[in-house]
SEDOKE-664761 format. One record per residue (C-alpha): residue in three letters; x, y negated, z negated. Coordinates in steps of 0.05 Angstrom, whole numbers. Layout:
LOZA  residuo       x       y       z
LOZA      ALA       X       Y       Z
...
***
This chain:
LOZA  residuo       x       y       z
LOZA      MET       0       0       0
LOZA      SER      29     -67      20
LOZA      ALA      40    -121     -32
LOZA      LYS      -7    -181     -37
LOZA      ALA      18    -247     -11
LOZA      HIS      47    -286     -70
LOZA      ALA      42    -363     -70
LOZA      LEU      82    -406    -119
LOZA      LEU      51    -474    -134
LOZA      VAL      95    -529    -164
LOZA      PRO      60    -594    -183
LOZA      SER      98    -653    -212
LOZA      PRO      79    -675    -283
LOZA      GLY      11    -708    -293
LOZA      MET     -62    -686    -296
LOZA      GLY     -78    -716    -228
LOZA      HIS     -25    -672    -196
LOZA      LEU     -38    -610    -238
LOZA      ILE    -114    -602    -230
LOZA      PRO    -117    -598    -153
LOZA      LEU     -61    -546    -151
LOZA      MET     -96    -506    -206
LOZA      GLU    -158    -506    -163
LOZA      LEU    -118    -486    -102
LOZA      ALA     -87    -428    -141
LOZA      SER    -157    -406    -162
LOZA      SER    -182    -409     -91
LOZA      LEU    -124    -369     -62
LOZA      VAL    -134    -315    -114
LOZA      THR    -210    -313    -114
LOZA      HIS    -226    -321     -41
LOZA      HIS    -163    -306      -1
LOZA      ASN    -133    -243     -33
LOZA      CYS     -69    -276     -56
LOZA      GLN     -28    -272    -119
LOZA      ALA     -10    -341    -147
LOZA      THR      38    -368    -198
LOZA      LEU      32    -440    -223
LOZA      VAL      95    -474    -249
LOZA      VAL      81    -528    -301
LOZA      VAL     136    -576    -322
LOZA      VAL     121    -589    -395
LOZA      SER     147    -648    -434
LOZA      SER     150    -641    -509
LOZA      ASN     127    -713    -521
LOZA      ALA      87    -732    -458
LOZA      THR      38    -675    -450
LOZA      SER     -32    -698    -466
LOZA      PRO     -80    -656    -509
LOZA      ALA    -127    -651    -448
LOZA      GLN     -70    -622    -406
LOZA      SER     -51    -572    -461
LOZA      GLN    -124    -551    -466
LOZA      LEU    -128    -543    -390
LOZA      ILE     -65    -499    -388
LOZA      GLN     -89    -457    -446
LOZA      SER    -157    -447    -412
LOZA      ALA    -123    -423    -348
LOZA      LYS     -80    -375    -388
LOZA      THR    -143    -347    -421
LOZA      GLN    -177    -336    -353
LOZA      LYS    -116    -299    -326
LOZA      LEU    -133    -312    -253
LOZA      TYR     -61    -330    -238
LOZA      ASP       5    -331    -274
LOZA      ILE      31    -394    -308
LOZA      VAL     104    -407    -318
LOZA      GLU     121    -466    -363
LOZA      LEU     188    -500    -353
LOZA      PRO     215    -552    -401
LOZA      ALA     220    -622    -371
LOZA      PRO     293    -640    -362
LOZA      SER     320    -687    -414
LOZA      GLY     344    -758    -401
LOZA      HIS     283    -783    -364
LOZA      ASP     241    -840    -390
LOZA      SER     171    -814    -404
LOZA      ASN     142    -884    -395
LOZA      ALA     160    -899    -322
LOZA      ALA      91    -910    -294
LOZA      GLY     114    -968    -251
LOZA      SER     164    -925    -212
LOZA      VAL     128    -860    -202
LOZA      PHE     160    -840    -136
LOZA      THR     231    -850    -164
LOZA      HIS     216    -823    -234
LOZA      LEU     177    -759    -216
LOZA      SER     224    -742    -159
LOZA      ALA     283    -747    -207
LOZA      ILE     249    -701    -257
LOZA      MET     234    -649    -203
LOZA      LEU     305    -653    -176
LOZA      ASP     331    -636    -245
LOZA      THR     281    -579    -252
LOZA      ARG     312    -539    -194
LOZA      SER     359    -498    -236
LOZA      SER     306    -473    -285
LOZA      LEU     258    -461    -226
LOZA      ARG     311    -419    -191
LOZA      SER     319    -377    -253
LOZA      ALA     244    -368    -261
LOZA      ILE     237    -344    -189
LOZA      SER     296    -296    -196
LOZA      ALA     260    -263    -255
LOZA      MET     196    -250    -215
LOZA      GLU     185    -179    -193
LOZA      LEU     145    -198    -132
LOZA      LYS     181    -257    -100
LOZA      PRO     135    -312     -74
LOZA      ALA     124    -315       1
LOZA      ALA     108    -390      -1
LOZA      MET     121    -450     -44
LOZA      ILE      68    -505     -47
LOZA      VAL      90    -571     -77
LOZA      ASP      59    -640     -84
LOZA      LEU      92    -701     -52
LOZA      PHE     133    -718    -114
LOZA      SER     163    -648    -115
LOZA      THR     195    -644     -46
LOZA      ALA     264    -640     -79
LOZA      VAL     249    -568    -101
LOZA      LEU     236    -544     -30
LOZA      THR     311    -530     -24
LOZA      VAL     299    -474     -76
LOZA      ALA     243    -446     -32
LOZA      GLN     293    -445      26
LOZA      GLU     343    -404     -15
LOZA      PHE     289    -351     -27
LOZA      HIS     265    -351      46
LOZA      MET     197    -377      28
LOZA      LEU     148    -415      72
LOZA      LYS     146    -488      48
LOZA      TYR      83    -531      43
LOZA      VAL      71    -601      16
LOZA      THR       1    -614      -9
LOZA      LEU     -27    -684     -15
LOZA      VAL     -76    -688     -74
LOZA      SER    -107    -750     -43
LOZA      CYS    -142    -759      24
LOZA      ALA    -113    -765      94
LOZA      TRP    -114    -841     104
LOZA      PRO     -62    -858      49
LOZA      LEU     -19    -801      75
LOZA      THR     -17    -834     144
LOZA      LEU      11    -897     112
LOZA      LEU      63    -857      75
LOZA      LEU      85    -819     137
LOZA      TYR      83    -881     182
LOZA      ALA     119    -927     132
LOZA      PRO     189    -911     160
LOZA      ILE     164    -937     228
LOZA      LEU     132    -999     196
LOZA      ASP     197   -1010     159
LOZA      LYS     233   -1019     226
LOZA      GLN     177   -1058     260
LOZA      ILE     161   -1110     206
LOZA      ASP     206   -1162     174
LOZA      GLY     193   -1192     105
LOZA      GLU     145   -1169      52
LOZA      TYR      81   -1133      73
LOZA      LEU      40   -1173      23
LOZA      ASP      60   -1238      58
LOZA      ARG      29   -1216     124
LOZA      LYS     -36   -1243     149
LOZA      GLU     -44   -1188     202
LOZA      LEU     -68   -1117     187
LOZA      LEU     -18   -1060     186
LOZA      GLU     -34   -1019     247
LOZA      ILE     -30    -943     242
LOZA      PRO     -40    -906     309
LOZA      GLY    -110    -878     316
LOZA      CYS    -128    -894     244
LOZA      LYS    -163    -950     206
LOZA      PRO    -114   -1008     198
LOZA      VAL     -91   -1025     127
LOZA      ARG    -100   -1093      95
LOZA      PRO     -34   -1117      66
LOZA      GLU     -68   -1126      -2
LOZA      ASP     -89   -1053      -1
LOZA      VAL     -18   -1024       7
LOZA      VAL       7    -976     -47
LOZA      LYS      51   -1005    -101
LOZA      PRO     119    -981     -74
LOZA      MET     106   -1023     -11
LOZA      MET      95   -1087     -51
LOZA      ASN     169   -1100     -61
LOZA      ARG     215   -1076      -5
LOZA      LYS     278   -1093     -46
LOZA      ASP     257   -1045    -102
LOZA      ARG     287    -976    -108
LOZA      GLU     216    -948    -111
LOZA      TYR     205    -970     -38
LOZA      GLN     266    -930     -16
LOZA      SER     241    -869     -54
LOZA      PHE     173    -878     -19
LOZA      LEU     206    -880      50
LOZA      ARG     250    -820      34
LOZA      ILE     191    -777      12
LOZA      GLY     152    -798      75
LOZA      LYS     208    -768     117
LOZA      GLU     218    -706      74
LOZA      ILE     146    -684      77
LOZA      THR     153    -668     151
LOZA      SER     227    -653     156
LOZA      MET     230    -603      98
LOZA      SER     162    -568     103
LOZA      ASP     126    -517     147
LOZA      GLY      59    -552     139
LOZA      ILE      20    -606     104
LOZA      LEU     -42    -590      61
LOZA      ILE     -91    -647      49
LOZA      ASN    -146    -648      -4
LOZA      THR    -199    -670      46
LOZA      TRP    -242    -637      98
LOZA      GLU    -251    -644     173
LOZA      ASP    -319    -679     172
LOZA      LEU    -298    -730     119
LOZA      GLU    -240    -762     157
LOZA      PRO    -247    -738     229
LOZA      ASN    -213    -797     264
LOZA      CYS    -152    -798     219
LOZA      LEU    -142    -723     224
LOZA      LYS    -151    -722     299
LOZA      ALA    -100    -778     307
LOZA      MET     -48    -742     264
LOZA      ARG     -54    -679     306
LOZA      GLU     -64    -708     376
LOZA      HIS     -40    -780     383
LOZA      PRO      26    -785     422
LOZA      GLU      57    -829     369
LOZA      TRP      39    -781     313
LOZA      LYS      66    -721     352
LOZA      LYS     136    -752     344
LOZA      ILE     126    -759     268
LOZA      VAL      85    -698     246
LOZA      THR     117    -637     277
LOZA      VAL      85    -586     229
LOZA      PRO      12    -564     224
LOZA      VAL     -37    -606     183
LOZA      TYR     -86    -564     142
LOZA      THR    -148    -592     108
LOZA      ILE    -162    -551      46
LOZA      GLY    -211    -595       7
LOZA      PRO    -251    -612     -31
LOZA      MET    -205    -582     -85
LOZA      VAL    -234    -609    -150
LOZA      ARG    -252    -583    -219
LOZA      LEU    -328    -585    -225
LOZA      ALA    -372    -574    -286
LOZA      GLY    -370    -503    -311
LOZA      GLN    -302    -488    -280
LOZA      SER    -259    -510    -339
LOZA      GLY    -269    -444    -376
LOZA      GLY    -258    -481    -441
LOZA      GLY    -313    -446    -480
LOZA      GLY    -311    -500    -534
LOZA      PRO    -370    -533    -567
LOZA      ARG    -415    -575    -522
LOZA      SER    -399    -649    -523
LOZA      GLU    -447    -695    -561
LOZA      LEU    -446    -739    -499
LOZA      LEU    -483    -685    -460
LOZA      ASP    -534    -680    -516
LOZA      TRP    -545    -755    -510
LOZA      LEU    -552    -750    -434
LOZA      ASP    -605    -696    -443
LOZA      LYS    -650    -749    -474
LOZA      GLN    -642    -800    -417
LOZA      PRO    -685    -806    -354
LOZA      SER    -661    -777    -288
LOZA      GLU    -605    -817    -253
LOZA      SER    -611    -874    -304
LOZA      VAL    -541    -874    -335
LOZA      LEU    -478    -908    -308
LOZA      TYR    -413    -872    -326
LOZA      ILE    -352    -917    -332
LOZA      SER    -281    -890    -334
LOZA      PHE    -214    -912    -307
LOZA      GLY    -176    -846    -311
LOZA      SER    -121    -826    -358
LOZA      GLY     -75    -883    -336
LOZA      GLY    -125    -939    -324
LOZA      VAL    -128    -997    -373
LOZA      LEU    -161   -1065    -368
LOZA      SER    -140   -1132    -397
LOZA      ALA    -173   -1156    -461
LOZA      GLU    -209   -1210    -420
LOZA      GLN    -235   -1159    -369
LOZA      ILE    -260   -1113    -425
LOZA      THR    -300   -1171    -453
LOZA      GLU    -330   -1188    -385
LOZA      MET    -346   -1115    -372
LOZA      ALA    -382   -1109    -438
LOZA      CYS    -422   -1172    -426
LOZA      GLY    -440   -1151    -355
LOZA      LEU    -464   -1083    -379
LOZA      GLU    -506   -1116    -433
LOZA      LEU    -537   -1165    -383
LOZA      SER    -554   -1109    -334
LOZA      LYS    -597   -1074    -387
LOZA      GLN    -576   -1007    -357
LOZA      ARG    -558    -944    -395
LOZA      PHE    -484    -927    -396
LOZA      ILE    -428    -883    -422
LOZA      TRP    -363    -924    -424
LOZA      VAL    -294    -893    -436
LOZA      VAL    -254    -951    -464
LOZA      GLN    -179    -954    -476
LOZA      PRO    -143   -1010    -514
LOZA      PRO    -126   -1068    -467
LOZA      SER     -62   -1072    -427
LOZA      LYS     -45   -1141    -455
LOZA      GLY     -74   -1199    -492
LOZA      GLY    -106   -1159    -548
LOZA      ALA     -90   -1149    -622
LOZA      GLY     -58   -1084    -644
LOZA      GLY     -96   -1025    -673
LOZA      ASN    -140    -970    -646
LOZA      ASP    -208    -997    -669
LOZA      ILE    -241   -1011    -602
LOZA      SER    -291   -1059    -633
LOZA      GLU    -233   -1107    -639
LOZA      TYR    -233   -1114    -563
LOZA      LEU    -308   -1116    -552
LOZA      PRO    -353   -1177    -560
LOZA      GLU    -377   -1185    -631
LOZA      GLY    -441   -1146    -643
LOZA      PHE    -437   -1110    -575
LOZA      MET    -439   -1040    -605
LOZA      ALA    -499   -1057    -649
LOZA      ARG    -538   -1091    -594
LOZA      THR    -528   -1035    -543
LOZA      HIS    -528    -973    -587
LOZA      GLU    -595    -949    -560
LOZA      MET    -576    -960    -487
LOZA      GLY    -504    -939    -485
LOZA      VAL    -446    -900    -515
LOZA      VAL    -375    -925    -521
LOZA      VAL    -322    -870    -521
LOZA      THR    -251    -882    -545
LOZA      THR    -224    -811    -535
LOZA      TRP    -228    -760    -479
LOZA      ALA    -295    -749    -446
LOZA      PRO    -316    -686    -406
LOZA      GLN    -320    -724    -339
LOZA      SER    -338    -664    -295
LOZA      GLU    -397    -646    -340
LOZA      ILE    -420    -718    -346
LOZA      LEU    -420    -730    -270
LOZA      ALA    -457    -664    -260
LOZA      HIS    -512    -684    -308
LOZA      SER    -579    -702    -276
LOZA      SER    -585    -765    -320
LOZA      VAL    -523    -797    -288
LOZA      GLY    -539    -842    -229
LOZA      GLY    -475    -881    -218
LOZA      PHE    -400    -881    -232
LOZA      LEU    -356    -943    -242
LOZA      SER    -289    -913    -224
LOZA      HIS    -215    -929    -214
LOZA      CYS    -220    -889    -149
LOZA      GLY    -169    -836    -165
LOZA      TRP    -182    -784    -111
LOZA      ASN    -200    -729    -161
LOZA      SER    -253    -774    -192
LOZA      ALA    -279    -796    -124
LOZA      LEU    -287    -724    -102
LOZA      GLU    -322    -705    -168
LOZA      SER    -371    -762    -156
LOZA      ILE    -384    -744     -83
LOZA      LEU    -393    -670    -100
LOZA      ASN    -445    -689    -152
LOZA      GLY    -481    -737    -104
LOZA      VAL    -465    -797    -148
LOZA      PRO    -451    -866    -116
LOZA      MET    -395    -910    -143
LOZA      ILE    -374    -979    -162
LOZA      ALA    -302    -980    -138
LOZA      TRP    -252   -1011    -187
LOZA      PRO    -182    -993    -161
LOZA      LEU    -123   -1005    -207
LOZA      TYR     -59    -970    -181
LOZA      ALA     -28    -918    -135
LOZA      GLU     -68    -908     -71
LOZA      GLN    -133    -927    -105
LOZA      LYS    -143    -992     -64
LOZA      MET    -142    -952       0
LOZA      VAL    -189    -899     -29
LOZA      ALA    -236    -955     -51
LOZA      THR    -236    -984      20
LOZA      LEU    -250    -914      48
LOZA      LEU    -308    -903      -1
LOZA      VAL    -339    -972      13
LOZA      GLU    -327    -984      87
LOZA      GLU    -322    -915     119
LOZA      LEU    -360    -866      74
LOZA      LYS    -410    -918      49
LOZA      VAL    -418    -886     -20
LOZA      ALA    -391    -945     -61
LOZA      ILE    -393   -1020     -72
LOZA      ARG    -338   -1063    -103
LOZA      PRO    -323   -1132    -132
LOZA      LYS    -310   -1189     -83
LOZA      VAL    -238   -1196    -107
LOZA      LEU    -191   -1137    -123
LOZA      PRO    -193   -1123    -199
LOZA      THR    -116   -1125    -199
LOZA      LYS    -118   -1197    -172
LOZA      ALA    -171   -1230    -215
LOZA      VAL    -218   -1218    -273
LOZA      ALA    -288   -1199    -249
LOZA      GLY    -340   -1241    -286
LOZA      ARG    -399   -1214    -325
LOZA      GLU    -450   -1240    -274
LOZA      GLU    -417   -1203    -217
LOZA      ILE    -412   -1139    -259
LOZA      GLU    -486   -1145    -277
LOZA      MET    -502   -1153    -203
LOZA      LEU    -460   -1092    -183
LOZA      VAL    -490   -1048    -237
LOZA      ARG    -562   -1068    -220
LOZA      LYS    -548   -1058    -146
LOZA      ILE    -524    -987    -154
LOZA      MET    -573    -966    -209
LOZA      GLU    -640    -997    -190
LOZA      GLN    -638   -1026    -120
LOZA      LYS    -648    -996     -50
LOZA      GLU    -574   -1003     -34
LOZA      GLY    -558    -956     -91
LOZA      ASP    -610    -906     -67
LOZA      ALA    -580    -907       3
LOZA      MET    -510    -893     -24
LOZA      ARG    -538    -838     -68
LOZA      ALA    -570    -805      -7
LOZA      ARG    -504    -812      31
LOZA      ALA    -465    -782     -27
LOZA      LYS    -512    -722     -26
LOZA      GLU    -500    -713      49
LOZA      LEU    -424    -713      37
LOZA      LYS    -433    -664     -21
LOZA      ALA    -467    -615      27
LOZA      SER    -413    -626      79
LOZA      GLY    -357    -612      29
LOZA      GLU    -391    -549       3
LOZA      GLU    -399    -525      75
LOZA      ALA    -324    -536      89
LOZA      LEU    -305    -490      31
LOZA      SER    -357    -436      46
LOZA      VAL    -339    -374      87
LOZA      GLY    -328    -396     159
LOZA      GLY    -322    -470     139
LOZA      SER    -263    -512     163
LOZA      SER    -225    -513      96
LOZA      PHE    -239    -439      82
LOZA      SER    -213    -420     151
LOZA      MET    -149    -461     141
LOZA      LEU    -136    -429      73
LOZA      SER    -147    -361     105
LOZA      GLU     -94    -378     157
LOZA      LEU     -45    -398     103
LOZA      SER     -59    -333      67
LOZA      ARG     -46    -295     131
LOZA      LEU      21    -329     142
LOZA      CYS      41    -315      70
LOZA      LYS      22    -242      80
LOZA      ILE      66    -236     142
LOZA      ASN     125    -268     105
LOZA      THR     114    -221      46
LOZA      GLU     115    -160      91
LOZA      GLN     178    -184     126
LOZA      GLN     213    -194      59
LOZA      CYS     190    -124      36
LOZA      GLN     217     -93     100
LOZA      LYS     283    -129      90
LOZA      VAL     289    -102      18
LOZA      ASP     272     -32      42
LOZA      THR     325     -37      97
LOZA      GLU     377     -60      48
LOZA      LYS     361      -2       1
LOZA      LEU     368      49      57
LOZA      ALA     435      18      77
***
């Protein structure tokens, strides 16, 4: 009996990178007859309780193996502003322990799948004659900017942010200068050079690119990457759409007590609650927290708001009432809940009482919202979130957003009230809700048997199987010799 194809998945540190690769590992094992091993780089002081719980849950389920490697020492755990440089350096220094872990495996992996911050470890995959894939945990449009950035770097002088003209990407929606990702905001910074290097490595070091999207969600962008003459010079490996890869309600396998937030939602009318969360890394200024609170109160809509202490301009301490308008909690306690710790986002978005999501537009969160048919108020803060917000608002038409980017100016309470009312009680919100439900059906179809993403994952599995058999034959030949 021939061995199963074995895939090794290596995400860089961070929940946003870990979750999609965990879902991919589950899918390969459950639907595509593969064996999978997930490598988790664990820091003793920077691993969140939510991540620890997630890893423990996956170990309990035993769908795939988990190998935990200690994060190399000497790296600043608080380097959020230079994520391309910082995470790449961590993964570069992880190669030795990764090599040892692979050597100890009885069935050697046939393929290594990394995220875009882990391209440095693909040299280890080369040593073990593995197929090499880079997966993008975001959608296709930001990827085109990353891959095309080395061309733009030669074409354009000066800072991108100073341009009045759009950044043209062949066959794709142009990018507004204000929407570019953070590494492109300062071309003199080392982070920009790391960004350009990774853009080149994705195609030069891999056998294929996996994107957490699906064919019907971004058809023009995907068609351009595969067929446009300019893109054929840049992307010389296959592009696979494998999404939507996202952790939905009931898939966490935690088995813990049900959150009180869900009990509260049970008592609310259908599609009446706005959920507000800015992800694990998203924080607002003290002034913006005040305006958000006043806008919510003025809207008279029900809400669950996950609040973190402000980024600047607030007093110390963890008592969130310090940062909220005086009396806000008392005045809104019947209409809303303020959460200062972790909230079960997947379960909240899946609840029938939730009718809107004010989100930072991380791609995982955007997919969770779409796959639950929930429209969004887009509030991008960092990374590729401004591009995702533009996609959600202008192309997919499942979101609205403030007039000015939240990173540029404080949105006032009147505008927040207007946005909340529009999405929760006006026809525009109903139209976006209907559109979100259409995209939900489209995403589910892509992952079902015969769907576009299912078929592409089946092809990956087939290629891994072939490589496994070739490696087994090689071992057998060496034994006979």
